[in-house]
C-alpha positions in Angstrom: 87.6 146.4 95.9 87.1 143.5 98.4 84.5 141.1 96.9 81.9 140.1 99.9 82.0 136.4 100.8 79.3 134.3 99.8 76.9 133.7 102.7 74.1 131.2 103.1 70.8 132.6 103.6 67.7 132.1 105.6 64.2 133.0 104.0 60.6 132.5 105.1 60.4 129.0 103.6 63.9 128.2 102.0 67.6 127.7 103.0 70.0 129.0 100.4 73.5 128.3 100.2 75.8 129.5 97.0 76.1 126.6 94.3 79.2 124.8 95.4 80.8 121.7 93.6 78.9 119.5 96.2 75.5 120.5 94.4 76.6 118.7 91.2 74.1 115.9 91.7 70.8 117.0 92.3 71.6 120.4 90.1 72.7 117.5 87.2 69.3 115.9 87.9 67.6 118.9 87.6 69.0 120.2 84.5 68.6 116.9 82.7 64.9 116.6 83.4 62.8 117.1 80.6 60.0 118.2 82.4 62.1 121.6 83.3 62.8 122.2 80.0 59.5 122.1 78.5 59.8 125.7 77.2 63.3 125.4 76.0 63.9 121.8 75.5 67.2 122.4 73.7 68.7 124.0 77.0 68.1 120.4 78.9 71.7 119.0 80.1 72.8 115.9 78.0 76.0 115.1 80.3 77.3 115.4 83.4 80.1 117.5 82.3 77.9 120.0 80.9 76.3 120.5 84.4 79.9 120.4 86.2 81.2 123.0 84.2 78.1 125.3 84.9 78.7 124.6 88.5 82.1 125.4 88.5 81.2 128.9 86.5 78.4 129.4 89.4 80.5 128.7 92.1 83.3 131.4 90.8 80.5 134.0 90.4 80.3 134.1 94.2 84.2 134.3 94.4 84.9 137.2 91.6 81.4 139.1 92.3 80.1 138.4 95.8 76.7 137.5 93.8 75.4 134.2 92.0 72.9 131.6 92.0 72.2 129.5 95.3 71.0 126.1 95.8 67.7 126.0 97.6 66.1 123.6 99.9 63.0 123.4 102.1 63.6 124.7 105.3 61.1 122.1 106.9 62.5 118.7 105.6 65.6 119.9 103.7 64.3 119.0 100.6 66.0 120.3 97.5 63.8 122.9 95.6 65.8 124.3 92.8 68.0 126.7 91.7 67.8 130.6 91.6 69.6 134.1 92.2 71.3 136.9 90.6 74.4 136.1 88.0 76.4 138.9 86.1 76.0 138.8 82.5 78.4 140.5 80.0 76.0 142.6 78.7 76.3 144.7 82.2 73.3 143.4 84.0 72.4 140.9 86.7 70.4 137.6 85.5 67.2 136.9 87.6 67.2 132.9 87.1 65.0 130.5 88.8 64.7 126.5 87.9 62.7 124.3 90.2 62.4 120.9 90.8 58.7 119.8 89.1 57.7 118.3 92.6 58.4 121.6 94.0 56.7 124.0 91.5 53.6 126.3 91.8 54.0 126.6 95.3 55.4 129.8 95.5 59.2 129.2 96.1 60.0 130.9 92.6 59.1 133.8 93.9 60.2 133.7 97.4 63.8 133.0 95.7 63.6 135.9 93.1 62.7 138.3 96.0 65.9 137.2 98.1 67.8 137.5 94.6 66.7 141.2 94.2 67.1 142.0 97.9 70.6 140.3 97.2 71.3 142.7 94.0 70.3 145.5 95.9 72.6 144.9 98.9 75.6 144.5 96.5 75.2 146.0 93.3 72.3 148.5 93.4 73.7 150.3 90.2 73.0 147.0 88.4 70.2 146.7 86.4 68.5 142.7 87.1 66.7 141.3 84.1 65.1 138.4 83.0 65.4 136.5 79.8 62.8 134.2 79.0 60.8 132.9 76.3 57.3 134.7 75.8 55.3 131.4 76.0 56.7 130.5 79.6 53.7 131.9 81.5 54.7 130.9 84.6 58.0 132.1 84.9 56.8 135.5 83.5 54.8 135.7 86.4 57.5 135.1 88.4 59.1 138.1 87.3 56.6 140.3 87.3 55.7 139.1 91.1 59.4 140.3 91.7 59.1 143.8 90.0 60.4 143.2 86.7 58.6 144.9 83.8 58.5 143.8 79.6 61.3 146.2 78.6 61.3 144.4 74.9 60.1 141.4 73.0 61.2 139.8 69.8 63.1 137.2 67.7 65.3 134.9 70.2 68.4 134.8 68.0 70.0 131.4 68.0 66.8 129.3 69.4 66.4 126.2 67.2 62.3 127.0 67.4 62.6 130.2 64.6 59.1 131.2 66.1 60.7 131.6 69.7 59.6 135.2 70.9 62.2 136.5 74.0 60.6 138.7 76.5 63.4 140.9 78.5 62.2 142.0 81.9 64.0 144.4 84.4 63.9 146.6 87.4 64.3 149.5 85.7 64.6 151.1 82.5 67.9 149.9 80.3 70.1 152.2 78.6 69.8 151.8 74.9 73.0 150.0 74.4 72.8 147.9 77.2 69.6 146.8 75.8 71.1 146.1 72.9 73.6 144.2 74.0 71.3 142.0 76.2 69.3 141.2 73.2 72.3 140.2 71.1 73.6 138.0 74.1 
């Protein structure tokens, strides 16, 4: 099967471009900013190399799978907004992801980005469930996933989280096969 080429997309207020090595600086600044890791502080990037490895992986997703994460910029002024999209997970699902710059949060950009990601998933991989894997106390992230049409399919302990009291939620765009759900939760 030929993988569809990565293409930029223009949506209502955002220009979306597949993550590429040229995005390293803005993505490192975003992922190193403690304000965007309020709900999961141990996820914050502590080195540029950590972000570079991640960017390489995100760029490779587009080549391999024809889907992935975009870098989002405002259409009106070109300002960096954040990153988001869908990415293949070894559990056999697509992961819906969105992380926005603190000065761009609260404006509906995550919902807009999520809608574009779900549209891409439906276009290129409609047979694959889309999930969001998030912490229960991240109320804004859950609201975004629910606005995108995902519903809660699992709630339980967050294995591997340094906070033993952390509760993980899995939301999905459809019912998940029990084996797939078990793999998602174990990942």
